[in-house]
C-alpha positions as CSV (number, residue, x, y, z in Angstrom):
1,X,13.5,-3.7,-13.6
2,X,13.7,-6.9,-15.5
3,X,11.3,-9.8,-16.2
4,X,13.1,-13.2,-15.7
5,X,11.4,-16.1,-17.5
6,X,11.8,-19.8,-16.9
7,X,14.0,-20.0,-20.0
8,X,16.2,-17.1,-18.9
9,X,17.4,-18.7,-15.6
10,X,16.5,-22.4,-15.2
11,X,19.7,-23.8,-16.9
12,X,21.9,-21.4,-14.8
13,X,20.9,-22.9,-11.5
14,X,22.0,-25.9,-9.5
15,X,20.3,-27.7,-6.6
16,X,23.4,-27.6,-4.4
17,X,23.5,-23.8,-4.9
18,X,19.8,-23.6,-4.1
19,X,20.2,-25.4,-0.8
20,X,23.2,-23.3,0.1
21,X,21.2,-20.1,-0.6
22,X,18.3,-21.2,1.6
23,X,20.7,-22.1,4.4
24,X,22.4,-18.8,4.1
25,X,19.1,-17.0,4.1
26,X,18.2,-18.5,7.4
27,X,21.2,-17.0,9.0
28,X,19.8,-13.5,8.3
29,X,17.2,-11.8,10.4
30,X,13.9,-13.6,10.7
31,X,11.5,-12.7,7.9
32,X,8.2,-10.8,8.3
33,X,5.7,-12.8,6.3
34,X,2.0,-12.8,5.3
35,X,-0.2,-15.2,3.3
36,X,-3.5,-15.1,1.5
37,X,-5.3,-18.2,0.3
38,X,-8.4,-18.2,-1.8
39,X,-10.0,-21.6,-2.7
40,X,-12.9,-22.9,-4.8
41,X,-13.1,-26.7,-4.5
42,X,-9.6,-28.0,-5.5
43,X,-8.6,-24.7,-7.2
44,X,-6.6,-22.2,-5.3
45,X,-5.1,-18.7,-5.5
46,X,-2.1,-18.5,-3.2
47,X,-0.4,-15.2,-2.5
48,X,2.6,-15.0,-0.2
49,X,4.7,-12.0,0.9
50,X,8.0,-11.8,2.8
51,X,10.4,-9.1,3.9
52,X,14.0,-9.7,5.0
53,X,16.2,-6.7,5.6
54,X,19.4,-6.9,3.5
55,X,17.8,-9.4,1.1
56,X,14.6,-7.9,-0.3
57,X,10.8,-7.8,-0.3
58,X,8.8,-10.3,-2.3
59,X,5.2,-11.0,-3.3
60,X,4.4,-14.2,-5.1
61,X,0.9,-15.0,-6.4
62,X,0.1,-18.3,-8.1
63,X,-3.0,-20.2,-9.1
64,X,-3.2,-24.0,-8.6
65,X,-5.6,-25.8,-10.9
66,X,-5.0,-29.5,-10.6
67,X,-7.2,-30.4,-13.6
68,X,-5.1,-28.4,-16.1
69,X,-2.7,-31.2,-17.2
70,X,-5.7,-33.4,-18.3
71,X,-6.9,-30.7,-20.7
72,X,-6.3,-30.8,-24.5
73,X,-3.8,-29.3,-24.9
74,X,-2.4,-29.7,-21.4
75,X,-2.0,-26.6,-19.3
76,X,0.3,-26.1,-16.3
77,X,-1.1,-26.8,-12.8
78,X,0.7,-23.9,-11.3
79,X,0.9,-20.4,-12.9
80,X,1.9,-17.0,-11.6
81,X,4.7,-14.6,-10.9
82,X,6.7,-13.0,-8.2
83,X,7.6,-9.3,-7.6
84,X,10.9,-8.5,-5.9
85,X,11.5,-5.1,-4.3
86,X,14.6,-3.7,-2.7
87,X,14.5,-3.7,1.1
88,X,16.3,-0.4,1.3
89,X,14.3,1.8,-1.1
90,X,11.2,-0.3,-2.0
91,X,12.0,-0.1,-5.7
92,X,10.7,-2.9,-7.9
93,X,13.8,-4.7,-9.1
94,X,12.5,-7.8,-10.9
95,X,9.4,-9.8,-11.9
96,X,10.3,-13.5,-11.8
97,X,8.3,-16.3,-13.4
98,X,6.3,-18.0,-10.7
99,X,6.7,-21.6,-11.7
100,X,10.5,-21.0,-11.9
101,X,10.5,-19.9,-8.3
102,X,8.2,-22.6,-7.2
103,X,10.3,-25.4,-8.9
104,X,13.6,-24.3,-7.3
105,X,12.1,-23.3,-3.9
106,X,10.0,-26.5,-3.4
107,X,12.7,-29.1,-4.2
108,X,15.4,-26.9,-2.7
109,X,13.5,-26.7,0.6
110,X,13.2,-30.5,0.7
111,X,16.9,-31.3,-0.2
112,X,18.1,-28.8,2.4
113,X,15.8,-30.5,5.0
114,X,17.3,-33.8,4.0
115,X,20.8,-32.5,4.0
116,X,20.3,-31.4,7.6
117,X,18.3,-34.5,8.8
118,X,18.8,-37.6,6.7
119,X,21.4,-40.2,7.2
120,X,24.6,-39.6,5.2
121,X,24.6,-43.2,4.0
122,X,21.1,-43.1,2.5
123,X,21.1,-45.3,-0.7
124,X,17.4,-45.7,-1.7
125,X,15.1,-42.8,-2.5
126,X,11.3,-43.1,-3.0
127,X,9.0,-40.4,-4.4
128,X,5.2,-40.8,-3.8
129,X,3.4,-38.9,-6.6
130,X,4.2,-38.4,-10.3
131,X,3.5,-34.8,-10.9
132,X,5.7,-31.9,-11.9
133,X,7.3,-31.7,-8.4
134,X,8.4,-35.3,-8.6
135,X,10.6,-34.6,-11.6
136,X,12.3,-31.8,-9.7
137,X,12.8,-34.0,-6.6
138,X,14.6,-36.7,-8.6
139,X,16.9,-34.1,-10.1
140,X,17.5,-32.4,-6.8
141,X,18.1,-35.5,-4.6
142,X,20.4,-37.2,-7.2
143,X,22.6,-34.1,-7.3
144,X,22.7,-33.3,-3.6
145,X,22.9,-36.9,-2.4
146,X,25.4,-38.6,-4.8
147,X,25.4,-41.7,-2.6
148,X,21.9,-42.6,-3.7
149,X,22.0,-45.6,-5.9
150,X,18.4,-46.6,-6.3
151,X,15.4,-44.4,-7.2
152,X,11.8,-45.5,-6.8
153,X,8.5,-44.0,-7.7
154,X,4.9,-44.9,-6.8
155,X,1.8,-43.2,-8.0
156,X,-1.9,-44.0,-7.6
157,X,-2.1,-44.2,-11.4
158,X,0.7,-46.4,-12.5
159,X,0.7,-45.1,-16.0
160,X,1.8,-41.6,-14.8
161,X,4.6,-43.2,-12.8
162,X,5.8,-45.1,-15.8
163,X,5.8,-42.0,-17.9
164,X,7.9,-40.0,-15.4
165,X,10.3,-43.0,-15.0
166,X,10.8,-43.1,-18.7
167,X,11.3,-39.3,-18.9
168,X,14.0,-39.6,-16.1
169,X,15.7,-42.5,-17.8
170,X,16.1,-40.3,-21.0
171,X,18.2,-37.9,-18.9
172,X,20.3,-40.7,-17.4
173,X,18.5,-41.4,-14.1
174,X,17.2,-45.0,-13.8
175,X,13.9,-44.8,-11.9
176,X,12.0,-48.0,-11.0
177,X,8.2,-48.0,-10.7
178,X,7.0,-49.6,-7.5
179,X,3.8,-51.7,-7.5
180,X,3.3,-52.0,-3.8
181,X,3.6,-48.8,-1.8
182,X,4.1,-50.5,1.6
183,X,7.0,-52.6,0.3
184,X,8.6,-49.6,-1.4
185,X,8.4,-47.5,1.8
186,X,10.0,-50.3,3.7
187,X,13.0,-50.3,1.4
188,X,13.6,-46.6,1.2
189,X,16.1,-44.5,3.2
190,X,14.5,-41.2,2.1
191,X,10.9,-40.8,1.1
192,X,9.3,-37.7,-0.4
193,X,5.5,-37.3,-0.7
194,X,4.3,-35.0,-3.4
195,X,0.6,-35.6,-3.8
196,X,-2.6,-33.6,-3.6
197,X,-4.0,-36.0,-0.9
198,X,-6.5,-34.9,1.7
199,X,-6.1,-38.0,3.8
200,X,-2.9,-39.9,4.6
201,X,-1.2,-41.9,1.9
202,X,1.9,-42.7,4.0
203,X,1.6,-44.9,7.1
204,X,4.0,-45.0,10.0
205,X,3.8,-48.8,10.3
206,X,5.5,-49.1,6.9
207,X,8.5,-46.8,7.7
208,X,11.6,-48.5,9.0
209,X,14.0,-47.0,11.6
210,X,16.5,-44.5,10.2
211,X,14.3,-43.3,7.4
212,X,14.0,-39.6,6.6
213,X,10.5,-38.6,5.5
214,X,10.0,-35.4,3.4
215,X,6.3,-34.3,3.3
216,X,5.6,-31.8,0.6
217,X,2.2,-32.0,-1.0
218,X,-0.2,-30.6,1.7
219,X,-0.4,-26.8,1.6
220,X,-4.0,-26.2,2.7
221,X,-5.7,-26.7,6.0
222,X,-7.7,-29.7,4.6
223,X,-4.7,-31.6,3.2
224,X,-2.3,-34.1,4.8
225,X,-0.1,-37.0,3.6
226,X,1.2,-38.7,6.7
227,X,-0.9,-40.6,9.3
228,X,-0.8,-40.0,13.1
229,X,1.4,-43.0,13.7
230,X,4.2,-41.6,11.6
231,X,4.0,-38.2,13.3
232,X,4.2,-39.9,16.7
233,X,7.0,-42.3,16.0
234,X,9.2,-39.8,14.1
235,X,11.1,-36.7,15.2
236,X,9.1,-33.9,13.6
237,X,10.8,-30.8,12.0
238,X,9.4,-28.1,9.7
239,X,10.9,-25.5,7.5
240,X,9.1,-22.7,9.4
241,X,6.9,-22.9,12.5
242,X,5.1,-19.7,11.4
243,X,4.0,-21.1,8.0
244,X,3.1,-24.7,9.1
245,X,1.7,-24.7,12.6
246,X,-1.9,-23.5,12.4
247,X,-1.6,-23.2,8.6
248,X,-1.4,-26.6,7.0
249,X,-3.5,-29.7,7.5
250,X,-0.5,-31.9,8.0
251,X,-0.2,-30.4,11.5
252,X,-3.6,-28.7,12.0
253,X,-5.6,-32.0,11.8
254,X,-3.6,-34.1,14.3
255,X,-3.3,-31.1,16.6
256,X,-7.0,-30.5,16.6
257,X,-7.5,-34.1,17.4
258,X,-5.1,-33.9,20.3
259,X,-2.7,-36.4,18.8
260,X,0.3,-33.9,18.8
261,X,0.9,-30.4,20.0
262,X,3.0,-27.5,18.8
263,X,5.7,-28.7,21.2
264,X,6.0,-31.9,19.1
265,X,7.9,-29.8,16.5
266,X,11.5,-30.2,17.5
267,X,12.9,-27.4,15.2
268,X,12.7,-25.5,12.0
269,X,15.3,-24.1,9.6
270,X,16.0,-21.0,11.8
271,X,17.1,-23.5,14.4
272,X,18.8,-26.1,12.3
273,X,20.7,-23.6,10.1
274,X,22.0,-21.9,13.2
275,X,23.5,-24.9,15.0
276,X,20.5,-26.6,16.7
277,X,20.5,-30.4,17.0
278,X,18.7,-32.4,14.2
279,X,19.0,-36.2,13.8
280,X,20.6,-37.8,17.0
281,X,21.0,-41.4,15.8
282,X,21.0,-43.6,12.8
283,X,17.9,-45.4,14.1
284,X,15.8,-42.2,14.4
285,X,13.0,-41.6,12.0
286,X,13.0,-37.9,11.0
287,X,9.9,-36.3,9.5
288,X,10.2,-32.9,7.8
289,X,7.3,-30.8,6.7
290,X,8.1,-28.7,3.7
291,X,5.6,-25.8,4.0
292,X,7.3,-23.5,1.5
293,X,6.7,-20.1,3.0
294,X,7.1,-16.8,1.3
295,X,10.5,-16.2,3.0
296,X,11.8,-19.2,1.0
297,X,10.3,-17.8,-2.2
298,X,12.2,-14.5,-1.5
299,X,15.5,-16.4,-0.8
300,X,15.0,-18.4,-4.0
301,X,14.0,-15.3,-6.1
302,X,17.0,-13.3,-4.8
303,X,19.3,-16.1,-5.9
304,X,17.6,-16.3,-9.3
305,X,18.1,-12.6,-9.8
306,X,21.8,-12.8,-8.8
307,X,22.4,-15.8,-11.2
308,X,20.6,-14.2,-14.1
309,X,22.6,-11.0,-13.8
310,X,19.4,-8.9,-13.5
């Protein structure tokens, strides 16, 4: 058994390889999964388990403390670890740093969704939110979509957006800070939302035909980022029906209000990675909910273990 730290493996991974691993994982047997969420105000302990025969068994537990970055000195928002066991003998094979898995799983999930659903000629990419996930998203999308030529960021606090834009420019990626969210949304071909919002920040009236929307931030029943109009005008896909429908506010809230039903979800990764139809026209708006279930953590962790030589 080996402990794999962030420093051990992060530089050995690529976003294209991550998307490939997630796609391959969805061609295996459907995972058995189980989640546990404990919350106190905005703080959470999230534990997720998955079992896929031939790949492994995993349990990832992380805390999410949104106020940590504002502390002196700053502390990570997300902290935790993942245990990986063999599916044949149940032996503990590795303990993997939780933020390492979360980083590669979260943005990898999103770029796979976009690879399956976004227009191939997408040129402008917008990220809403300026937290840790936003940085990974810029890295992932710029690699997996080399045709992107313009990168935008909008954040409720402009200073944070400026700081992240400067950080990305230092590694060679020119990111513009948008002042008006509605205008930025109307210019984008792909939009990622990575916020901690409990009420919609993205309105369907702003989104132009042909756009791909990647919803990431909401992970609790009381959280959502897109309004009803966007869910109704777009073709809705999710990474997993089991970990989004009835689990995440992005879908729970409009479903409870009778705006949409479970049948509104046109497909998930098990469908799309096995030949089901995704985008049907260049004018279609596709909406993808990144729920980030434990099976995705397992697929990510298994790839990390392979690449690290553990």
